[in-house]
N, C-alpha and C positions, 0 to 999 in steps of 0.2 A: 413486674407490673401487677400481676394477679394478686400477689401477696399484699400489695399496697392498695388493693381494691380498684386498680385501674385496668379496665378491659381493653385489650388491643383491638385495633381495627385494621382495615386494608392498608392504611397509610403506615402502619407499624410494620406489616409484613413485606411490603414492596421493597424497601431498602434492605431488609434482611435477605430476601431472595437475590437481590443484585449483588450483595456482598458475597454470598455463597457462590454466585456465578463468577465473580472476579477471582475468587480463591480457587475455583474449579473443585469445590468440595461438594460432590454429588450427594454423599450420604447425609450431610447436614442439611443441604438444600432440600432433599426429599422429606426430611423430618419437618422442616418448616412448611413445605407445600402440603403435607398431610394435615397439619394443623389448620392451614388455610381452607382446605376442603371441608374439614369438620365444622369450621365456623361459617362456611358458606360464602367466602370472599373470592373464590376462584373466578367468578364472572367479571370482576373488575379489570379494566384495561391494564393498569400498572402491574397488577398481579400476573396477568397472562404474559406480559412482556418480560417480567422477571423470570417466570418459569421457562419461557422460550430461551432467554439468554443463558439460563442455567444449563439446559439440555444442549444447546449449541456449543457452549464453552467446554462441556464435558463430552462432546462428540457423541451424543445420543440423539442422532437425527431422526430416528423413528418416533421417539416421544416428542421431539421438537415439531415434526410434521403434524402430529396429532393435535398439539396445542395450536399450531398455525391454522389448521383446518377449522378448528372450533372458534376462531376469532371472527367476530362480525365486522370489525374495522381493522384494516391493515395499512399502516402508514409506511413512510420511507424507512423508518428505523426497523420495523418488523421485517420488511422485505430484505433490507441489507443484512440483518441477522441471519436469515435463511440462506442468502447467497454466500455469506462468509462461511457458514457451516457446511454447505455442500461443497464449497471449494476446498476446505480443509480435508474433507473426506474423499476427494477425488471424483465426486459425482457431478461431472461437468454437464451432462445432458440435462440434469435437473436444474442446477445452478448455472445456466448457460452463459450468463454475463461474466463469468470468471474466465474470460478469454485469454488473458495474459498467461495465467498459470497452465492452461491446457494447450496453448499454442494455436487456438482457433483463429487464424489470421483473418480469413474472409468474413467470418461472423463478427469479429471485432470491427472491421471496416463498416459492415452493414449497420451495426448497432450505433456506431458513432454518427453515421450519416442519418440514421433514423431520429437521433436526438434533435437535429435541426429541421429536417424535412417533415417529419411526422408529428413531433411533439413540440416543436418551436422552442427548444431549450438551447440557449447559447452555451457552448462548452466553456468550462473554466480551465484554469491552468492545470488542475489535477487530471481533467479528462484528456487533455493533450498529452500529459505525461504518461498516462496509461497507454495511449495509442503509440507513442514513441517507444515505450518499453516493449509493447507487443511486436511492433515492426522490427525492433532491434533483435529481440529473442528469436524472431523468425528469419533473421539474416538479411532483412530488407533495409540495410543501413542507408542506402541512397534515398529510398522512399521516405525513411524516417527524417533524413536531413531536409528533403523537400517539404515534408510535413511541418517541420519547424519554421521554414520560411513563410508558410501560409498563416502562421499564428497571428491573431490580431493584437496579442500582448507580447511583451518581451520575454523570451525564455529565460528561466532561472538556471542556477548551477546544477540542480538535480536533473533537469532535462538534458543538458549538455553532458553530464556525467553518465546518464543512461546511454546516450549515443556513443560516448567514448568506450564504455564497457563492451558494447556490441561490436564496435570497430576493432577493438583488440582481440575479440573472440574470433572474428573471421579474417583478421589480418589486413584490414583496409587502413594502411598507415597514412595515406593522404587525408582521408576524412578525419582520422584520429588526430592528426596534426591541427586541423582546423578547429575541432572540438576543444582541444587543449588550449589553443590561443584564446578561444572564447572564455574558457574557464579561468585562465590567468587574468583576463580583463575583469571578470566578476569576482574572483578570489585572489587578489594579488599577494595576499599573505600566505597562501597555501603552497608550501614548498614542494609538496608531492607532485603537483601539476608541472612545475618547472622540470623536475627530475624526469618525469615521463616524456616530456617534449624533448629534453636533452638526449634521452636514450634513443628516441626515434631518429634524431639527426645523426647520432653516433652510428647507428646501424646502417645509415645511408652513406656514411663517410663524409657527412657535411659538418666538418669541424668548425667552420666559421659560424655555423648555426648554433653549435654547442657553446661556443664562446659568447655569442649574443645572448643566449638564454642565461648563462652564468652572470653576465653583466646586468641583465634585466633583473635577475634574482637579487643581486646586491643592491641595485637602485631601489627596489621595493622592500628591502630589508626582510626578505623571506628566507630566514636562516633555516637550514635543514636540521630537523630535530635529531639529536644524537641517539643512536639505538641503545637500549638498555635491556638487561636480562635480570630475571628474578628467580631465585630458587626458594620454593616454599613447601 
């Protein structure tokens, strides 16, 4: 651009910084940021967000915190970047909303309640999903199931899958059976759900249940994918 007489501005450098952040190329990103500082563009919001994302993606939270503290305006994107960065680095007390990864069950409950009571934010499906994941990872599968029952929207396969995973971890076969039935209703083409439910029945010696599952599998044309091996 300079050779052609075109002088770059902040809109030139913002996508460059974002590209470096996506590539996690700290060295190149720092070279770009040095040029930004020389030209006096570092005060622009898009530049600061790009620098913040670069440091977060490269796990340089000290520098990220410095950029964050210097920002006069911090929107949801900026806060989420910092939360993600602290979560990746295990600094839960700083990024305390990363409750699922740290297993902070009660804090997660309090934050979810605070969304509605204090901030008047109606939780979306992804918020319910985070709570169900948190409860499941904490071994509270019955509470997670009751939580699903209170949802104002219909739970999707991801939520039932999270509950199923937790049930299998702690060995709650009764609730796992229920979750699998819901998954089969939502994903009648997914042969894996039928196999898991059939295995649960087989472990109980419920062979009529196994046969029912196989019949249902055939009716829904959910053929089991043949296993394959590859040597490379």
